[in-house]
N, C-alpha and C positions, 0 to 999 in steps of 0.2 A: 139724374135720380140718385146716383151713388153719392154725389156731393151732398145732397139734401139729407140722405140717410146718415152719412158720417157726421154731418153737422148736428143732426138730432141726437146721435149717440153721444157726442162730446158734450153737448149742452145738457143732456139728461144726466150724465155722470157728474158734471160740474155742480149740478143742483142737488143731487142725491147723496154724494159722498161727503157727508158732514155728520158730526156728532149730534144726534137728536134722539128724541124719545122713541121713535119708531125703530131706528137703527139699533139703539141700545137693547130694545126688547128682542129684536130678531137675533142679535148676538147672544143674548142670554139664553134664548131657546136653543140656539145652535150649540152652545157650550153644554147645555143640559141634555142635548140630543132628544128633545121632547117636542113632538108635534111640529117639527121643523117644516115639513112639506106643506102643512096646512097654513102655517104662518107666512111662509115665503109666497105661497100661491095667493093668499089674501092681499098681501102688500103689492105684489106684482100686478095682479088683475085690477086692483083698485087704481094703481097708477095708470094702467092702460085705459080704464074708463075715463079718468080725469084728463088724460092727454087727448083722447079722442074728443071729449067734450070741449076742451080748449081750442083744438084745431077746428072743430065744427062751428065755433063761434059763440059758445055759451059764456065765454069770458066777457063779451060785450054786455050780456044781461047782468052778470054779477057786478060789473063796473057801474052800471046804472042803479043797482040796488045795494048801496053800501051797507045798509043795516044787516044784510045777510052775513057779511064778514064779521060785523060786530057781535052778532049772536054766536057764531061759531067760535070767535075768539074767546068769549067768556066761558063757554062750555069747555073749551080746551084748557083754560086756566084752572077751572074747577077739577077737571079730570087729571091733569098733570100734577096738581098739588096733592090730590088724593094718592096718586100712584107714587109720587116722590116720598111722601110721608110713609106710605106702606113699605117701600123699599128700605128706608132708614130703620124702621122698626124691625123688619125682617133681619137686617144686618146684626142686630143685637143678640139674636138667638143662634149661637154657634152650633148647638147640638143638632139643629135641623138642616144644616148645610152639608152638602157633599157634592163633589165635582160631577159625579155620575147622575145625581138626581136632586137638585136643590129645591126642596119643597115641591113635590110633584103637582102639576097643574093639569086639570082635565082638558080634553080637546076643546070642549065648548068654551071654557074660560080663556084658553089661549086664543081661540078664534075671536071671541068678543073683545079681548084686549087689543088684538091686532087691528080689528075694525075700528075701535075707538081711537087708537093712536094714529090711525091714518085719517079718518074722516072728521075727527074733532080737532085737527091741527089746521088752523087758518092759513099757515104758510103753504100748505099743500095746494090751496086754492089760488094763492098769490103766485106761487112758483109754477106749479104744474099746469094749472088752468090758464091763468092770465099771461104769465111770462112765456111759457112754452107755446101757448096758443098764438100769442102775438108774433113771436119769432118765426114759428112755422108758417104763418100766413105771408111772410115776406118771401117765401120760396115759390110762390105762385100756386095756382089751382091744383096742379098735380104734385109739385114738389113738396107741398105742405104735408101730404099724406106719407111721403117717403121720410120726411123729417119726423113725423109721428112714429113711424116704424123704428127709426133709429133711437128715438127717445124711449120707446117702450122696451126695446132690446137692452138699453142701458139699465133700466129698472130691473128687468129680469136677471141680467148678469150680476148686478150688484147684490140684490137680495139673495140670490142663490149662492153666490160666493160667500156672503156674510153668514148665512144660515148654515149651509153645508160645510163651509170651510172652517167654521169655528172649532170643529172637533180637533183640528190640528193643534189648538191651543190648550187642549185638555190637560196635557202633562204639566203645564204651568199652573193649572188650577186644581191640582190634585188634593190640596189641603182646604179644610173648611175656612181658614182665615182668608184665603184668596177670594172665596165667594163673599165673605163679609166686605172686603175691599170693593169688589165688583158691585155689590148692592149699594154701598155708600156712594160710589161714583155715579151709578144709575140714578139713585135718589137725588143727589145734588144736581145732576144734569136736568132731571125732570123739573125740580123746583126752580132752577135757574131759567129754564125755558118759560116756565109759568110766570115768573116775575117779568121777563122781557115782554111776554105777550100782554100782561096786565098794564105795563107801562107804554104799550103801543109801539 
C-alpha cells in the first residue's frame, strides 16, 4: 500500500510540476496574496475529482469518445488566447501594478478563472484522467486507490506550496516593473500553450 501511495505521489508531482496556465495563475494569486485559499482549494479538489474519475475507469469512456477531447481542446485554445492577450495588455499599464495588489480581482472572478484554467485544459484529461488512471490500475484493485491517494496528496502539496509559498518572493516583486515582467511571461506562456494545443 505504501509503495503504491509513494508511486502515486511521485507520478503526480512529475505531471503537475511544470510551467502551465494553471500554475502561473496560482503563482500570481499567491504573489498578490489574493483569494489564495479559494484558488488552491479549487485546483486541488478538481485534481482529486479527476484522479478518482481516472482510477474509477472514466478514462476508458473518454478514450472511446475522442470528440470530447477535441471540444475541450478548442475551448481551451480560445480561453488561453483570451487570457494571454489580457495579461499582455495588463502589462502595459504600469500605474495599476503593485506587488501588494496587482489589479484586485474579486473572489468570484478568481474562482471562475481557476475553474476555467483547470477544466478547459485538455492536458488535464490526458494526464490526470487517462495517464494517472492507467498507471493506477496497474497497482491492483486495492493498490490503485492508494496510488490515487498519493497522486492527490502531490496535487495538494504542490498547489499549497505554490500559492502560499509565493509570498516569500514578494520582496523580489516590490516594484511595478516586476509585475509587468510577470504579466508578460504569463501572457506569453498562455499564448504558447494555446498554440501548442491548436497544433495538436
